[in-house]
C-alpha positions in Angstrom: 100.3 -101.8 -110.4 97.5 -102.0 -112.9 96.0 -99.1 -114.9 92.8 -99.0 -112.8 94.7 -98.8 -109.5 97.1 -96.2 -110.9 94.1 -94.2 -112.1 92.3 -94.5 -108.6 95.5 -93.2 -106.9 95.8 -90.3 -109.4 92.1 -89.5 -109.0 92.4 -89.4 -105.2 95.2 -87.0 -105.5 93.5 -84.9 -108.0 90.3 -84.7 -106.0 92.1 -83.4 -103.0 94.1 -80.8 -104.8 91.1 -79.5 -106.8 88.5 -79.6 -104.0 90.4 -78.5 -100.9 90.7 -74.8 -101.9 87.1 -74.7 -102.6 86.4 -76.5 -99.3 88.2 -73.8 -97.5 86.0 -71.1 -99.0 82.8 -73.1 -98.3 83.6 -73.7 -94.6 81.4 -71.6 -92.5 81.4 -73.4 -89.1 78.0 -74.5 -88.1 77.0 -74.4 -84.4 75.5 -77.8 -84.7 78.2 -80.0 -86.2 76.6 -83.4 -86.8 78.4 -86.7 -86.4 77.5 -87.9 -89.7 75.6 -87.0 -92.8 74.2 -89.5 -95.5 74.1 -88.5 -99.1 72.2 -90.6 -101.6 71.2 -91.0 -105.1 70.7 -93.4 -108.0 73.5 -94.5 -110.3 72.9 -91.6 -112.8 75.0 -88.6 -113.4 73.2 -86.4 -111.0 74.7 -88.5 -108.1 78.4 -88.2 -109.3 79.1 -84.9 -107.5 77.6 -86.4 -104.4 80.1 -89.3 -104.6 82.8 -86.7 -105.1 81.7 -84.8 -102.0 81.8 -88.1 -99.8 85.2 -89.1 -101.3 86.8 -85.7 -100.7 85.5 -85.1 -97.2 83.4 -82.0 -98.0 81.3 -80.3 -95.4 83.9 -81.2 -92.7 82.7 -78.2 -90.6 79.2 -79.6 -90.7 79.7 -83.3 -90.2 82.3 -85.6 -88.8 81.5 -88.2 -91.4 80.0 -88.0 -94.8 78.9 -91.1 -96.7 77.1 -91.8 -99.9 74.4 -94.5 -100.5 72.9 -95.8 -103.6 69.1 -96.3 -104.1 67.6 -98.1 -107.0 64.0 -96.8 -107.4 62.0 -93.7 -106.4 60.0 -96.1 -104.1 63.2 -97.0 -102.2 64.2 -93.3 -101.8 60.6 -92.6 -100.4 61.1 -95.5 -97.9 64.6 -94.1 -96.9 63.2 -90.6 -96.5 60.3 -91.8 -94.3 62.7 -93.9 -92.2 65.0 -91.0 -91.7 67.9 -93.0 -93.2 69.4 -90.2 -95.4 69.9 -86.4 -95.1 70.4 -85.3 -98.8 69.6 -87.1 -102.0 69.8 -86.7 -105.7 66.3 -86.9 -107.1 64.2 -86.1 -110.2 62.8 -82.7 -109.8 59.2 -83.9 -109.6 59.7 -86.2 -106.5 60.4 -83.6 -103.9 57.5 -81.5 -105.2 55.3 -84.6 -104.9 56.5 -85.4 -101.4 56.1 -81.8 -100.2 52.5 -81.5 -101.6 51.8 -84.8 -99.7 52.9 -83.3 -96.4 56.6 -84.2 -96.1 58.6 -81.0 -95.4 61.4 -81.6 -97.8 63.2 -79.0 -99.8 64.7 -78.8 -103.3 68.2 -77.3 -103.1 69.2 -77.2 -106.7 68.9 -78.3 -110.2 72.1 -79.7 -111.9 70.9 -82.1 -114.7 69.3 -80.4 -117.7 69.7 -83.1 -120.4 70.2 -86.8 -119.8 67.9 -88.8 -122.0 69.0 -90.1 -125.3 67.5 -91.9 -128.4 69.6 -94.8 -129.6 68.6 -96.6 -132.9 69.7 -99.4 -135.1 68.7 -97.3 -138.0 71.1 -94.4 -138.9 68.1 -92.6 -140.5 66.3 -92.4 -137.1 68.0 -89.3 -135.8 65.1 -87.3 -134.4 61.9 -88.0 -132.4 60.1 -87.1 -135.5 61.7 -90.0 -137.3 60.1 -92.2 -134.7 56.6 -91.7 -136.3 55.1 -95.1 -136.9 57.8 -97.0 -135.2 58.4 -98.8 -131.9 60.3 -97.2 -129.1 61.6 -99.2 -126.1 61.3 -97.3 -122.9 62.2 -98.5 -119.3 60.0 -95.8 -117.7 56.5 -96.1 -116.5 55.5 -93.6 -113.7 58.6 -91.4 -113.3 59.6 -88.1 -114.8 61.1 -89.5 -118.0 57.9 -91.2 -118.7 55.9 -88.0 -118.2 58.1 -86.0 -120.4 58.1 -88.5 -123.2 54.3 -88.8 -123.1 53.9 -85.1 -123.1 56.3 -84.8 -126.1 54.6 -87.5 -128.1 51.2 -85.8 -127.4 52.7 -82.7 -129.0 53.8 -84.7 -132.0 50.5 -86.3 -132.4 48.8 -82.8 -132.4 51.1 -82.1 -135.4 49.7 -85.1 -137.3 52.7 -87.4 -137.0 51.8 -91.0 -136.9 51.9 -92.4 -133.3 54.8 -94.1 -131.8 54.3 -97.6 -130.3 55.8 -97.6 -126.7 57.2 -100.9 -125.5 57.7 -100.8 -121.7 60.4 -102.8 -120.1 61.1 -103.5 -116.5 64.3 -101.5 -116.4 67.2 -100.2 -118.5 69.1 -103.5 -118.5 66.0 -105.2 -120.2 65.9 -102.4 -122.8 69.7 -102.9 -123.5 69.2 -106.6 -123.9 66.5 -106.1 -126.5 68.6 -103.7 -128.4 71.7 -105.9 -128.3 69.8 -109.0 -129.3 68.1 -107.2 -132.3 64.7 -107.6 -130.9 64.1 -103.8 -130.7 65.0 -101.1 -133.1 65.0 -97.9 -131.0 65.3 -97.2 -127.2 65.2 -94.1 -125.0 67.7 -94.4 -122.1 69.0 -92.2 -119.3 72.7 -91.7 -119.0 74.8 -93.7 -118.3 72.6 -96.5 -119.7 72.6 -94.9 -123.3 76.4 -94.8 -123.2 76.6 -98.4 -121.7 74.3 -99.7 -124.5 76.5 -98.0 -127.3 79.7 -99.4 -125.5 78.4 -102.9 -125.4 77.4 -102.8 -129.0 80.9 -102.1 -130.0 82.3 -104.7 -127.7 79.9 -107.6 -128.6 80.6 -109.7 -131.6 77.5 -110.0 -133.7 75.6 -107.0 -132.0 74.0 -104.7 -134.5 75.5 -101.2 -135.1 73.8 -98.6 -133.1 73.6 -94.9 -133.4 73.1 -92.2 -131.0 70.3 -89.9 -132.1 68.6 -86.8 -130.6 68.2 -86.0 -127.0 64.8 -85.8 -125.6 65.8 -82.3 -124.4 66.6 -81.1 -128.0 63.2 -82.4 -129.2 61.6 -80.8 -126.1 63.0 -77.3 -126.9 61.6 -77.6 -130.5 58.2 -78.8 -129.4 57.8 -76.2 -126.5 59.8 -73.1 -127.4 58.2 -71.2 -124.6 59.7 -73.5 -122.0 63.0 -74.8 -123.8 64.8 -76.0 -120.8 64.1 -79.1 -118.7 65.1 -78.8 -115.0 65.2 -82.8 -114.6 67.2 -83.5 -111.5 69.1 -82.0 -108.5 69.6 -82.4 -104.8 66.8 -82.4 -102.2 67.1 -82.0 -98.4 65.2 -84.6 -96.1 62.7 -83.3 -93.6 65.2 -83.7 -90.8 67.7 -81.1 -92.3 65.5 -79.0 -94.5 65.2 -76.3 -91.9 69.0 -76.1 -91.3 69.8 -73.1 -93.6 73.5 -73.0 -93.1 73.9 -76.8 -93.7 71.6 -76.7 -96.7 73.5 -73.7 -98.2 76.9 -75.4 -97.6 75.7 -78.6 -99.3 74.4 -76.6 -102.2 77.8 -74.9 -102.7 79.9 -78.0 -102.2 77.7 -79.8 -104.7 78.3 -77.0 -107.3 82.1 -77.2 -106.9 82.0 -81.0 -107.2 79.7 -80.7 -110.3 82.4 -78.4 -111.9 85.1 -80.8 -110.9 83.3 -83.7 -112.7 82.7 -81.7 -115.8 86.3 -80.5 -115.9 87.8 -84.0 -115.1 85.5 -86.5 -116.6 88.1 -89.3 -116.8 88.9 -89.0 -113.1 85.3 -88.5 -112.1 84.6 -91.8 -114.0 87.2 -93.6 -111.9 85.6 -92.3 -108.7 82.2 -93.2 -109.8 83.4 -96.8 -110.7 84.2 -97.3 -107.0 80.3 -97.1 -106.4 79.4 -98.7 -109.8 81.9 -101.4 -110.5 79.7 -103.0 -113.1 80.0 -100.0 -115.4 83.0 -99.7 -117.8 85.1 -96.7 -117.3 84.6 -95.6 -121.0 80.8 -95.6 -120.7 80.8 -93.5 -117.5 83.1 -91.0 -119.0 81.0 -90.8 -122.2 78.0 -90.3 -120.1 79.6 -87.4 -118.1 80.7 -85.6 -121.3 77.1 -86.1 -122.9 75.1 -84.8 -119.8 74.5 -81.1 -119.3 75.7 -81.0 -115.6 75.3 -77.3 -114.4 74.2 -76.8 -110.8 71.9 -73.8 -110.0 70.1 -73.2 -106.8 66.5 -74.1 -106.9 65.6 -70.6 -105.8 67.3 -69.3 -109.1 65.8 -72.1 -111.1 62.3 -71.5 -109.8 60.9 -69.9 -113.0 61.9 -73.0 -115.1 60.7 -75.4 -112.3 57.4 -73.9 -112.0 56.9 -73.8 -115.8 57.6 -77.5 -115.7 55.3 -78.1 -112.8 52.5 -76.1 -114.4 52.8 -78.3 -117.5 52.7 -81.4 -115.5 49.8 -80.1 -113.3 47.7 -79.5 -116.4 48.5 -82.9 -118.0 49.6 -85.4 -115.2 48.9 -83.7 -111.9 49.8 -87.0 -109.9 53.5 -86.4 -110.9 53.7 -83.6 -108.5 50.8 -84.2 -106.1 48.5 -81.4 -107.6 49.7 -78.0 -107.8 52.8 -75.9 -107.2 54.8 -76.2 -104.1 55.1 -72.9 -101.9 58.0 -70.5 -102.1 59.7 -72.0 -99.1 60.2 -75.3 -101.1 62.8 -73.8 -103.2 66.1 -73.7 -101.5 68.7 -73.6 -100.3 
């Protein structure tokens, strides 16, 4: 029996022993038990608790089957939502606001990711975003939340008189990683687990340049915007077909919070579980990403002040990111 298989067996046993007591507390029988529920998300840390929920049979009193489905781009997520192919999904905090403002009655249940973007450089002297002044930065973002946050941060730096940063847009994170490993780029901003994957590949690849993890965008943000030091970046949203089911949405929120705590407390076992869905990622990189991400689930209702602060900033600078103004009170769940 190889090490990976042993880890998977241990992980399965640990998942059951850890979550089952919590599941017993969470169970509040729904009068409308569904045959199946589909959870979805990208290959980022925000999705890992959803993978854990599906693997451990959470929400047994609300659904006969719980499955997880990966999506690759926000456009794909929009299509899945329009077609009614999923019930709950991890998403950047701006996307459900945008959809709601455009007439789709989705609801944001929680925010769990407050820090996930990392600066990686070939130069050990480039530690902070201030150090990027006059340099080139590779970014695999164009019209999504990380791009908006980066543009806003760099505007604040320019207002302080710092030299501009030349942004080099790539198609995706893999292209950015390739440029860094080939020595064709000096700095990149990547979402976890891509930042950890880049650092892991640099260590494993003969002839690859030495790379260094620098400041997180969230650390730079808190310094640039002290009145709004936190960034509610991603969480779980309810699709239109289930957003009105208060009991189900509440159960999903609680189960997700329990699974998020499990991932934080058991990063190695969580990494083994995640690799079942993302077999191309090395275990070490997944575990490093979990340890380096601020994964702390709070209901969207509780996080509403931070969310509205972010939405107001975006509405004043990039209103297209959220479809105009603030969502109504009923948008914040569960």
